[in-house]
N, C-alpha and C positions, 0 to 999 in steps of 0.2 A: 612731228605733230605740230599743227598750227595754233594759234591763239583760241580761236572758237572751238576747236577739238577740246582743247584743254579745259575750257570752262566747263564743257558738257561732261568730261570725264570728272572732273572735280565735284560737280553737283550730283551726278549719280553714285559716284563713289561714297559721298556723305550720306546719301539715303541708304545704301547697302550696308554702310557701317552702322547706323541707328538701328536698322532692323536685325542686323547680324548681333550687335550686342544686346538687344532685348532677347533674343533666342538664347544666347549664351548663358546669361545670368538666369534666366528661367529654367533651362536644362540643367545647370550645375546646381541649383536650389532643389531640384527634384531628385538629382542623384544622391546628393548629400543626405536628404530625408530619407530615401529608400535604402540606402547602403548604411545607413547609421555612421555616417562619416561627418565629421565638423565642417561646417562651411569653410573654415580657415584652411583645412588641408585641401579641400577641392579646389580652393583658390590658389594655393601654392603649387599645385600639380597640374589638374586637368585644364583649369581655366588660364594659368599662367602659361604653361607650356603650348596651349593652344593659340592664344592671343600672340605669342611670339613667332608664330609660323611666318609672318611677312619678313621678319627680320632674318630668319633662318634662310629663306629663298633669296634674299637680297644678298646676304653675306657670302653664301655659297656660290652664287652665280659670279659675284665679284671675284672672290677667291680664285676660282677656276679659270676666270678671265685675265688674271694677274692685276686687278685693280685694288691692291692692298689697301690703300687709303681709303676707298669706298667700303671696303669690308670692315676694317676696324673702325673708321669713323661712324658707321651705321650702329654698331653695338655701343661704342661710348657714348655716342649722342643719345641713343635711345634710353641709356640708363639714366643721363642726366635728365632728360625730358620726362621719363616716368616718375621720378621722384619729385622735382622741383615743379613741373607743369601738372601732370595728372594728380598727384597727392594733393597738390596746392589747390586746384580747381575743386576736386572732391571734398577737402576739408571746409572750403568757403560756402559750400552747399549745406553740408551737415558735419558737426565735429566728429571725427573718426576714433573710435574706441580701439585701442591697441590690445592684442592677444599678449599675454606673458610668454608664451612660446616664441612669439616673433622677437621680443626683446632679448630673451635668453639664448635663442639659437639662431634662427633664420636670419636677422639683421647682422649679427656677427659673422656670419657665413658670408653674407653679401659683401661686407667690408673685408673679409679674408680674401674672397675670389678677387675683388678689385685691386687688392694689393699684391696678389699673386700674379694677375695680368702684367701689372707694372715690373715685378721681379723678373717674371719669364721673358718679357718683351725688352729688357733694359740692354740687351745687345743688339737692339734693332731688327729683331725678326722672331716670329713663331714657327718653329720647326715641327716636324710630326712628333717627336719626343713630347715637347712642351705641350702640345695640342692634346696629345694622348693623356698626360697628367690632368689637364683640365677636363675631359671627358670621363675620367675615372672618378674625379670629384663629384660630377654630376650623379653618376652611377650610385656612389655612397649616400648623396644627399637624398636621392629618391628613396633608396632602401630604407634610411633612418626614418624619413617622414612616415612612409606606410607603416614600418614597424611601431612608430609612436601611435599611429591611429589605431592599430590592432591592440596595443596596451591600454588604450583608453576605452577599449569595448566599443570601437565606432566602426567596426567593418563588418562584412557578411558573416565572419567566423564568429561574431558574437551573438548570433541567432542560436538561442537555446535549442537543445534537441527536440523539445515539445515542440517548437515552432518550426524546426524544420522541414517536417512533411506537409504541413498545412499552408505555411507562409512562404516558404523559400521560393517557389515558383512565382507568386505574385511579386515578391521583392525583385527577383531577377527580371521580371517584365517591366517593372518600374523603372530599374536601372537602365535596361535596354531602351527604354523610350526616352529616358533623359538624355541619353548617349547620343540618340537619333538627332534630338533638338539641338544638343551642343554641336553635333557635327555639322547640321545645316547652318547655325550660327557662324561657326568658324569658316564655312565656305563663302558666306556673304561678306564676313569681315575681311577676308583674304583679298577677294575680288575687289571690294570697295577700296582697300588701302591700295592695291595694285593700280587701279584707275586713277586715284589721286596722285600718286608718285610719278606716275608716267607723264601727266602733264606739268607737274612742278618741276622736275627735273629737267625736261625739255626746255622750258622757260628760263630756268636758271644757267643751263649750259650757253642758250642764245645770248644771254647777259654776260658771259665770260666768267661765271663763279668757278672756283677751283673744286676739284673732286672731293679733297678733304672737308672743305666747307659744305658742299652739297651733303655728302654723308652726315656730318655732324648735325645739321639743320633740317634740310627739306627731306632727305630719306629718312633720317632718324625719327623726325616727328611723324611722317607719313607712315612708316612701318609700324608706329606706336599708336596709331589711331584705333587699332583693334582694344588695346589696353585703355585708351581715352572713353571710348563708348562704353566699354564693360564696367570700369570702375566708377565712371559717373553714374551710368544707370543704377549700378550696385548701391552707390551712396544714397541715390534718391529713393530707391526702394527699401532701404534700410538694412540692407545685407553688407554691413561694414567689414566684415571679415573677409568677404569676397573681395571688396574694393581695395582693401589694404594687401591681402594676400596675395592678389592678382600682380601687383607692383612688385613686391619682394620676389616674389616666385619669378616671375619674368626677368628681372635682373639678374638673378642666380643663374637663370636657363641661358641669358644672352651671352654671359661670359663663359660657363662651363660647357654649355653644349654647342652654340653656334660657332664660336671660335675654336672650340674643340673640335668639331667635325669639319670645319672649314679648313683648319690647319692639317687635318690628317688626310682630307681628300685632294687638297690643292696640289698640283703639280710640283710647285716649288714653295719655300718657306714665305710666310706672310710677313711682308715688311712692315715695321712699326716705324713711322716716321718721327724724327726728332721733334716736329712740332706736337704731334700727340704726346710724347713721353714728356715733353717739357711742361705742357699747359693742360691738354684735354684730359688725359687720364688721372693726373693729379686732382683736377676739378671733380672727376667722377668720383674718386677716392673721398674728397672733403664732403662731397654730397651725401655718400653713404655714411660717412662719420658723422655727419650732422643729424642722421635720423635717431641715433641713440639716445642723445640728451633731449630732444623733442619727443620722442616717443615715451620717455620717462616722465616729462612732465604731466602727471595725473594719468599717465597711461592712456593719452589720447592726442590726437593732432587738432589742437584748437583752432579756430578761425584765423586768429591773428598769426599763427605758425604757418597756415595755408597760404596767407596773404605773403608771408615772409619768402616761403619757397617760392610762389609765384614771381614776386619781385625779383628774386635772384635770378630767375631763367630768362626774365626780360632783360636784365643786365648782361647775362651771358650772352644772349643772342645779339644784343648790341655791340658787344665786344668783338664777337665774330665777324659781324657786318663791317665794322670800322677796321679790322685787321684785314678783311678782304679788298677793302677799298684801298687800303694803304693810308688811312688817315692818322694823323700823329696823335689825335685823342684817343685811339686805342691803348698807346702806352700809358696815358694819364689815367684813364678808367680803370686800366688793370692794377695800377698802384694803389689807387683809391679802394678798390676791392681788396686787396690783399693787405694793406697797412691799416685801412679805417673799419670798413664795412665788417669783414671777416671777424677780426677780433672783437669788436663791439658786440656782434652776435653770439661768439663763443661766451662772452662775459655775462650778457643777458641770459642766455640758457643755463649756464652754470649757477647764477643766482637763483632762477627759478626752480631748478632741480633742488638745491639745497634747500630752499623755502618750502617746497611740497613735501620733501622727506622729513621736515620738521613737524 
């Protein structure tokens, strides 16, 4: 693909992403209202899993082709991008109120899944057994989420017997209509992200960038564009549960479902590179851990916390670029981040949590 074609693919992809994100949010809200399910549950399941379709396609294809670095880098980079960039930008648009369910269950599960990936891949590969454990974790998560929704009286089962004869057909029609809108939105999102990633990867390879760096940055950001469009549009429209639930649910899905399926279907175990084990996966874990204290501060992501997330993502990408170029400044920047910036941030967040709890 030439430079001109890459530009056209990028512009067309962006247009499809905006349109698809608009339809996805609109359809998800309609389903939540009709099925009496909270927008958070819809965001954690239907929206989150749907917007992760590009990551699934890319990682599966890469795993089947033996491109382990691209498969792992796509998931790890997407999870870092989702939290630092997407939540950062969304919080800058409007402070995001956090549901207590996210703090008590979903974010701890995201942290556990991230730690689990490090533990299972510490030997340098993800085989079928490890991948099956990841996918089993996803099935358990979906079962628990839907069970909680029913307990809260938020599913179709909650329609009373008196309503069943008169309102159930109308409810199902509304749900079906919402699903059609969501499906159309997902098609546009997948096509848009696919076009954009094709152009970006082609240009990166012409520049001699490694597959791991491409997976961690360009592919990760490109396949996360559905989450970008969905969460930002949801934040603008005031659907904050969908904006946050989409990110947390997507990160859980990326690890448990995408790497689980990729590892089970790949002809050989997926290799986990020493660079990913030493740096990128620990960064993903640190990002997941950072969510808990930030979410605890008043149960919302304030604008300054969104700016903090965004600043960390810029520093992370700068570090990756310097490493790819073999620049000596990469080592210095890494030390500054580990020795000064991260501890200072932890202290600030801890003080904020203690102050808010008082």
